[in-house]
C-alpha positions as CSV (number, residue, x, y, z in Angstrom):
1,M,0.1,0.1,-0.1
2,K,2.8,2.4,0.9
3,K,4.6,1.7,-2.6
4,T,1.2,2.3,-4.4
5,S,0.6,5.7,-2.7
6,T,4.2,6.8,-3.5
7,F,3.7,5.9,-7.2
8,L,0.4,7.6,-7.5
9,G,1.8,10.8,-5.9
10,L,4.7,10.8,-8.3
11,T,2.4,10.2,-11.3
12,T,0.3,13.2,-10.0
13,I,3.2,15.6,-9.8
14,A,4.5,14.5,-13.2
15,L,1.1,15.4,-14.7
16,L,0.9,18.7,-12.9
17,W,4.4,19.7,-14.1
18,A,3.4,18.7,-17.7
19,C,0.3,20.8,-17.5
20,Q,2.3,23.7,-16.2
21,D,4.8,23.3,-19.0
22,K,1.9,23.3,-21.4
23,K,0.4,26.5,-19.7
24,Q,3.8,28.4,-19.9
25,E,4.4,27.3,-23.6
26,G,0.9,28.9,-24.3
27,E,1.7,32.1,-22.5
28,W,5.4,32.4,-23.6
29,G,4.6,31.4,-27.1
30,G,5.5,27.8,-27.1
31,D,2.4,27.0,-29.1
32,G,2.2,30.5,-30.9
33,Q,-0.2,32.2,-28.2
34,V,1.6,35.5,-27.4
35,E,-0.4,38.2,-25.3
36,Q,-0.5,41.6,-26.3
37,Y,0.7,44.3,-24.0
38,P,0.8,48.2,-24.3
39,V,4.1,49.3,-25.3
40,L,5.6,52.9,-25.1
41,S,8.7,54.0,-27.2
42,I,10.9,56.2,-25.1
43,K,11.5,59.7,-26.2
44,T,12.8,63.0,-24.6
45,E,10.4,65.9,-23.8
46,Q,10.2,68.8,-21.6
47,A,9.1,68.1,-18.1
48,N,7.7,70.5,-15.5
49,L,8.5,69.2,-12.2
50,F,7.5,70.3,-8.6
51,T,8.4,69.8,-5.1
52,D,6.1,70.4,-2.1
53,Y,7.3,71.9,1.2
54,P,5.3,72.7,4.3
55,V,5.2,76.4,5.0
56,V,4.1,78.8,7.8
57,L,2.4,82.0,6.7
58,Q,3.2,85.4,8.4
59,G,2.1,88.9,7.6
60,I,4.6,91.3,6.1
61,K,4.5,92.9,9.6
62,D,3.5,91.1,12.7
63,V,3.7,93.5,15.7
64,E,3.1,92.5,19.3
65,L,1.4,95.4,21.2
66,R,2.4,95.5,24.7
67,P,1.6,98.2,27.2
68,K,4.5,100.7,28.1
69,I,2.8,101.5,31.5
70,D,1.1,99.5,34.5
71,G,-2.5,99.8,34.8
72,F,-5.9,98.2,34.2
73,V,-7.5,97.6,30.8
74,E,-10.2,100.3,31.0
75,T,-11.7,100.2,27.3
76,I,-11.2,97.8,24.2
77,Y,-12.2,99.5,21.1
78,V,-11.8,96.7,18.7
79,D,-12.6,93.0,18.2
80,E,-10.3,90.0,17.0
81,G,-10.0,89.8,13.3
82,Q,-11.0,93.5,12.7
83,T,-9.4,95.6,10.1
84,V,-7.8,98.7,11.5
85,K,-6.2,101.8,10.2
86,K,-2.8,103.4,11.4
87,G,-3.4,105.5,14.6
88,Q,-6.9,104.0,15.3
89,P,-7.4,103.6,19.0
90,L,-7.4,99.9,20.2
91,F,-7.1,100.1,23.9
92,K,-7.4,102.6,26.9
93,I,-5.6,101.7,30.2
94,Y,-6.6,103.2,33.4
95,A,-3.5,104.6,35.1
96,P,-4.5,107.7,37.2
97,Q,-1.1,107.9,38.8
98,Y,0.4,109.4,35.4
99,H,-2.1,112.1,35.3
100,E,-1.2,113.0,38.9
101,E,2.5,113.0,38.0
102,S,1.8,115.2,35.2
103,V,0.0,117.8,37.4
104,A,2.7,117.6,40.0
105,A,5.3,118.2,37.1
106,V,3.6,121.3,36.1
107,A,3.6,122.6,39.7
108,S,7.5,121.8,39.9
109,I,8.0,123.8,36.6
110,K,6.2,126.8,38.1
111,N,8.4,126.5,41.4
112,A,11.5,126.1,39.4
113,E,10.7,129.1,37.4
114,A,10.1,131.2,40.4
115,E,13.3,130.0,42.0
116,L,15.3,130.7,38.8
117,N,13.9,134.2,38.6
118,N,15.0,134.9,42.1
119,A,18.4,133.5,41.4
120,R,18.7,136.0,38.4
121,M,17.7,138.7,40.7
122,Q,20.5,137.7,43.1
123,V,23.1,137.8,40.3
124,A,21.8,141.2,39.1
125,K,21.9,142.7,42.6
126,A,25.5,141.2,43.3
127,K,27.2,142.6,40.1
128,P,27.1,146.3,41.1
129,L,27.9,145.5,44.5
130,V,31.1,143.7,43.5
131,N,32.0,146.7,41.0
132,E,31.8,149.1,43.9
133,G,33.7,146.8,46.4
134,I,30.9,146.2,48.8
135,I,31.0,142.6,48.5
136,S,33.5,140.1,47.2
137,N,33.7,138.4,43.9
138,Y,33.2,135.1,45.7
139,E,29.7,136.1,46.5
140,L,28.8,137.0,42.9
141,E,30.2,133.7,41.7
142,S,28.2,131.8,44.5
143,A,25.1,133.8,43.2
144,E,25.9,132.7,39.6
145,Y,26.4,129.0,40.6
146,A,22.9,129.2,42.2
147,L,21.5,130.5,39.1
148,R,23.0,127.8,37.0
149,S,21.7,125.3,39.5
150,K,18.1,126.8,39.2
151,E,18.3,126.6,35.5
152,A,19.1,123.0,35.7
153,Q,16.3,122.3,38.2
154,L,13.9,124.0,35.7
155,A,15.1,121.8,33.0
156,Q,14.7,118.7,35.0
157,A,11.2,119.8,35.9
158,K,10.4,120.3,32.2
159,A,11.7,116.7,31.4
160,N,9.7,115.4,34.3
161,L,6.7,116.9,32.7
162,N,7.5,115.4,29.3
163,S,7.9,111.9,30.8
164,A,4.6,112.2,32.7
165,Q,2.8,113.4,29.5
166,A,4.2,110.5,27.6
167,N,3.0,108.0,30.3
168,V,-0.3,109.7,30.0
169,G,-0.2,109.3,26.3
170,Y,0.8,105.5,26.8
171,T,-2.7,105.0,28.3
172,Q,-4.0,105.2,24.7
173,V,-2.8,102.3,22.7
174,V,-3.1,102.8,19.0
175,A,-2.6,100.7,15.7
176,P,1.0,101.2,14.5
177,F,-0.1,100.7,10.8
178,D,-2.9,99.4,8.8
179,G,-3.7,95.7,9.6
180,V,-5.8,93.1,11.2
181,I,-6.2,92.4,14.8
182,G,-5.1,89.1,16.2
183,L,-6.1,87.5,19.5
184,I,-7.1,89.5,22.5
185,P,-6.2,87.7,25.5
186,Y,-7.2,90.3,28.0
187,K,-10.7,91.5,29.1
188,V,-11.7,94.9,30.6
189,G,-10.3,95.1,34.2
190,A,-7.3,93.0,33.6
191,L,-4.0,94.3,35.1
192,V,-1.3,94.8,32.6
193,S,2.2,96.0,32.3
194,S,5.2,95.8,30.1
195,A,6.3,92.5,31.7
196,S,2.9,90.7,31.1
197,P,3.5,87.4,29.7
198,E,1.1,88.1,26.5
199,P,0.6,91.1,24.5
200,L,-2.5,93.1,24.4
201,T,-2.9,91.8,20.8
202,T,-1.0,91.4,17.5
203,V,-1.4,93.6,14.5
204,S,-0.6,91.8,11.1
205,E,-0.4,93.7,7.9
206,I,-1.7,91.0,5.4
207,G,-1.9,93.0,2.2
208,S,0.9,90.6,1.2
209,I,1.9,87.4,3.0
210,N,5.4,85.9,3.7
211,A,5.5,82.0,3.2
212,Y,8.6,80.4,5.2
213,F,9.9,77.1,4.3
214,S,13.2,75.3,4.4
215,M,15.3,72.9,2.3
216,N,17.9,70.4,3.6
217,E,21.4,70.9,2.7
218,K,21.5,68.5,-0.1
219,E,18.5,70.1,-1.9
220,F,20.0,73.5,-1.4
221,I,23.3,72.5,-3.1
222,D,21.3,71.0,-5.9
223,F,19.3,74.2,-6.1
224,M,22.5,76.3,-6.5
225,Q,24.3,73.9,-8.8
226,K,21.4,74.0,-11.2
227,G,22.0,77.7,-11.7
228,G,25.4,77.2,-13.0
229,E,27.5,80.4,-12.7
230,Q,24.6,82.3,-11.4
231,T,24.9,84.2,-8.0
232,L,22.1,83.4,-5.5
233,E,20.3,86.7,-6.4
234,Q,20.3,85.7,-10.2
235,R,19.1,82.2,-9.3
236,L,16.3,83.4,-7.3
237,A,15.3,86.0,-10.1
238,S,15.3,83.3,-12.8
239,M,13.0,81.0,-10.9
240,P,9.5,80.5,-12.0
241,E,6.7,81.6,-9.7
242,V,5.6,79.2,-7.1
243,S,2.1,77.9,-6.1
244,L,0.5,77.6,-2.6
245,L,-1.8,74.8,-1.7
246,L,-4.2,75.8,1.2
247,A,-5.2,73.7,4.2
248,N,-8.4,72.6,2.3
249,G,-6.4,71.3,-0.5
250,S,-7.3,73.9,-3.1
251,E,-4.6,75.9,-4.8
252,Y,-4.4,79.7,-4.0
253,N,-5.4,81.9,-6.9
254,Q,-2.4,84.0,-6.7
255,K,1.2,83.2,-7.7
256,G,4.2,83.8,-5.4
257,K,8.0,84.6,-5.8
258,I,10.9,83.4,-3.7
259,N,12.7,86.5,-2.7
260,T,15.2,85.7,-0.1
261,V,17.3,82.9,1.3
262,S,18.9,82.8,4.8
263,G,22.5,83.4,5.0
264,Q,23.6,80.2,6.8
265,V,22.7,76.6,7.3
266,D,20.9,76.1,10.6
267,P,23.5,73.8,12.6
268,R,20.5,72.4,14.5
269,T,18.4,71.1,11.6
270,G,21.0,71.1,8.8
271,S,18.3,73.2,6.7
272,V,18.3,76.6,4.9
273,N,15.3,78.8,5.1
274,F,13.6,80.4,2.2
275,R,11.0,83.1,2.0
276,A,8.4,83.6,-0.7
277,V,5.9,86.3,-0.8
278,F,2.1,86.2,-2.1
279,T,-0.2,89.0,-2.5
280,N,-3.3,88.8,-0.6
281,P,-5.9,91.1,-2.0
282,Q,-8.9,89.3,-0.6
283,G,-7.4,88.6,2.8
284,I,-7.8,84.9,2.5
285,L,-4.4,84.2,4.0
286,R,-3.8,85.1,7.5
287,S,-0.7,85.0,9.8
288,G,-0.2,81.7,11.4
289,N,-2.0,79.6,8.5
290,S,-0.3,76.4,7.5
291,A,-0.1,75.6,3.8
292,T,2.2,73.9,1.4
293,I,4.2,75.6,-1.3
294,R,4.9,74.1,-4.6
295,V,8.3,75.0,-6.2
296,H,8.2,74.4,-9.8
297,E,11.3,73.4,-12.0
298,S,11.4,72.8,-15.9
299,V,13.7,70.1,-17.2
300,S,14.5,69.8,-21.1
301,E,15.0,66.4,-22.6
302,A,13.6,64.5,-19.7
303,I,12.6,60.9,-20.1
304,L,9.1,60.3,-18.6
305,V,7.7,56.8,-17.9
306,P,4.4,55.9,-16.2
307,Q,4.7,55.2,-12.6
308,K,2.5,52.1,-13.0
309,A,4.9,50.6,-15.6
310,T,7.6,50.3,-12.8
311,F,8.1,48.0,-9.8
312,E,10.3,48.1,-6.8
313,V,12.4,45.1,-5.5
314,Q,14.5,45.6,-2.4
315,G,14.6,49.3,-2.7
316,K,15.6,49.4,-6.3
317,R,13.3,50.3,-9.1
318,F,12.8,48.4,-12.3
319,I,10.9,48.5,-15.7
320,Y,10.3,46.0,-18.4
321,V,12.1,46.8,-21.6
322,A,11.1,44.8,-24.7
323,N,13.6,44.1,-27.5
324,A,12.8,43.9,-31.2
325,E,11.5,40.3,-31.0
326,G,9.1,41.2,-28.1
327,V,11.1,39.6,-25.3
328,V,10.9,41.6,-22.1
329,T,13.8,42.1,-19.8
330,S,13.5,43.8,-16.3
331,T,15.9,46.8,-16.3
332,E,16.9,48.8,-13.2
333,I,16.3,52.5,-13.5
334,T,17.2,55.7,-11.5
335,I,14.4,58.3,-11.1
336,M,14.4,61.7,-9.8
337,E,13.0,62.5,-6.4
338,K,10.9,65.3,-7.8
339,V,8.0,64.3,-10.0
340,P,6.0,66.0,-12.8
341,S,2.6,64.5,-11.7
342,S,1.3,61.7,-9.5
343,Q,1.4,59.6,-12.8
344,Y,4.9,59.9,-14.1
345,F,8.6,59.5,-13.0
346,V,11.6,61.2,-14.7
347,V,14.3,58.7,-15.4
348,T,17.8,59.8,-15.0
349,N,19.6,56.4,-15.8
350,G,18.7,53.1,-17.3
351,L,16.7,54.1,-20.4
352,K,17.5,55.9,-23.6
353,P,15.5,57.4,-26.4
354,G,14.1,54.4,-28.6
355,D,13.9,51.9,-25.9
356,K,10.4,50.3,-25.8
357,I,8.8,49.7,-22.4
358,V,5.7,47.9,-21.3
359,S,3.7,50.7,-20.1
360,A,0.8,48.9,-18.1
361,D,-0.4,45.6,-16.8
362,I,3.0,44.4,-15.7
363,G,1.8,42.2,-13.0
364,G,1.6,39.0,-15.3
365,L,5.2,39.7,-16.8
366,R,8.2,37.6,-16.1
367,E,11.9,38.0,-17.2
368,G,12.3,36.6,-20.7
369,M,8.6,36.4,-21.5
370,K,7.6,37.3,-25.2
371,I,4.8,39.7,-25.7
372,K,3.0,41.0,-28.7
373,M,3.7,44.6,-29.1
């Protein structure tokens, strides 16, 4: 029984193997049945590539408004998100001590003026007495020194008045320029000072918006080398406009321009910071928004292949190339990190113009298989 079972098993395996050979012959052309696959002839063309970078948006001006004096928030004239004009009142701070200091400074000036006038009279009185020899020159000099002291006291009193009046002016906080009001963390009655942890608010000028992003060191070197002998300024000027993808996935309706690059590589992150500017006529963009910037690049004589025509093995990318007889060979290719779209790769090595590749349905292909083109 054991021998019979073994013989039957071997017979079954042999039959299965024969059937498999028949199937492969049918697929690979052993009996003339060759399947047809879509084939693409490689040619060079211009490719418009792009790379996406996350960005943080900031207004052209973002200014924190902090009180210069200690006091209580008496009045808030504006609301968060409101558009304001330069010089428009935003907050009033209740600080009566500065009004009192101003009144005291005025009184000090009057007192100093009176003492100064008296000192002038003493000098005027002493001069003829010295000439007549009634008093010594020393007494005249003492009177003149007293006069200078009173002049200095008057100047100090006027300076104190200016300081007190400035502090009174600081009770009214106004917009430094046209812009938009940010968060207002304080309410009426809150105690504020120049040392408060949070500003009264932030005013942002958003007629134009800066978009900040960074490239790693390798990307930056590639970026500069592609400019050839151009300086950084020339390289930036020659770059095409950039696009902005908003948080909802839509593309912003204005194009931007990269206008500056940081002067050094950040040693902590190994990156170089870039700044692009976008006009913002409708006020869609706000400081603090997150978005994605799309940097475009044009490559002439590029070889494009469909992404679905490639496959990956152990970190390497391959594509099936068909010879004149229709026999396919898996060929390793090198592709650019940047892509022209979600459907194509740019091949930098492994293919040449005139090569024929299988452009789709590669799941059933195997090395050496013959296809109909």
